[in-house]
C-alpha positions as CSV (number, residue, x, y, z in Angstrom):
1,M,43.0,107.3,-179.1
2,T,40.4,104.6,-179.6
3,R,37.8,107.3,-180.4
4,V,40.1,109.3,-182.6
5,W,41.5,106.7,-185.0
6,P,38.1,105.8,-186.6
7,I,37.4,109.5,-187.3
8,I,40.9,110.0,-188.7
9,C,40.6,107.0,-191.0
10,Q,37.0,107.7,-192.1
11,F,37.5,111.3,-192.9
12,S,41.0,111.1,-194.3
13,V,39.8,108.5,-196.8
14,G,36.7,110.5,-197.5
15,A,38.7,113.7,-198.0
16,A,41.1,111.9,-200.4
17,L,38.1,110.5,-202.4
18,C,36.4,113.9,-202.4
19,F,39.6,115.6,-203.6
20,L,40.0,112.9,-206.3
21,G,36.4,113.4,-207.5
22,I,36.9,117.2,-207.6
23,V,40.2,116.9,-209.5
24,C,38.7,114.4,-212.0
25,G,35.7,116.6,-212.5
26,L,37.8,119.6,-213.3
27,R,40.1,117.7,-215.6
28,G,37.3,116.0,-217.4
29,R,35.6,119.4,-217.8
30,Y,32.5,118.2,-215.9
31,F,33.0,121.1,-213.5
32,D,33.7,124.6,-214.9
33,L,34.9,127.0,-212.2
34,S,34.0,130.0,-214.4
35,L,30.3,129.1,-213.8
36,A,28.8,130.3,-210.5
37,R,26.6,127.2,-210.4
38,D,29.6,124.9,-210.3
39,R,31.5,127.0,-207.8
40,R,28.5,127.0,-205.5
41,F,28.1,123.2,-205.9
42,L,31.8,122.6,-204.9
43,A,31.5,125.0,-202.0
44,I,28.4,123.0,-200.8
45,V,30.2,119.7,-201.1
46,V,33.2,120.9,-199.1
47,A,31.1,122.7,-196.5
48,G,29.0,119.5,-196.1
49,F,32.1,117.4,-195.6
50,L,33.4,119.8,-193.0
51,A,30.0,119.9,-191.3
52,L,29.8,116.1,-191.1
53,L,33.3,116.1,-189.6
54,A,32.3,118.7,-187.0
55,L,29.2,116.7,-186.2
56,A,31.1,113.5,-185.8
57,L,33.7,115.2,-183.5
58,F,30.9,116.8,-181.4
59,F,29.1,113.5,-180.8
60,T,32.4,111.6,-180.2
61,F,33.8,113.9,-177.6
62,F,30.8,115.7,-176.0
63,A,27.8,113.4,-176.2
64,P,29.3,110.4,-174.2
65,N,29.5,112.7,-171.2
66,W,25.8,113.6,-171.3
67,S,24.8,110.3,-169.8
68,N,27.0,111.1,-166.8
69,G,25.3,114.5,-166.3
70,V,28.2,116.5,-167.5
71,L,27.2,119.2,-170.0
72,P,29.7,121.1,-172.2
């Protein structure tokens, strides 16, 4: 669990702030979901967040074993 809690804390706070930014952007009419450009931007932001989460999980659980000669 010592490897898991930092990821949970980091990405849960990041997800909450990302969600808050998206909601405030929609309420303040900074984002308009009727425009393809804004939908694409929000999709890129969410996909990037999930990609960083996957990268952090990969290096947290698989990379430490590489020094022992264990490959996934």
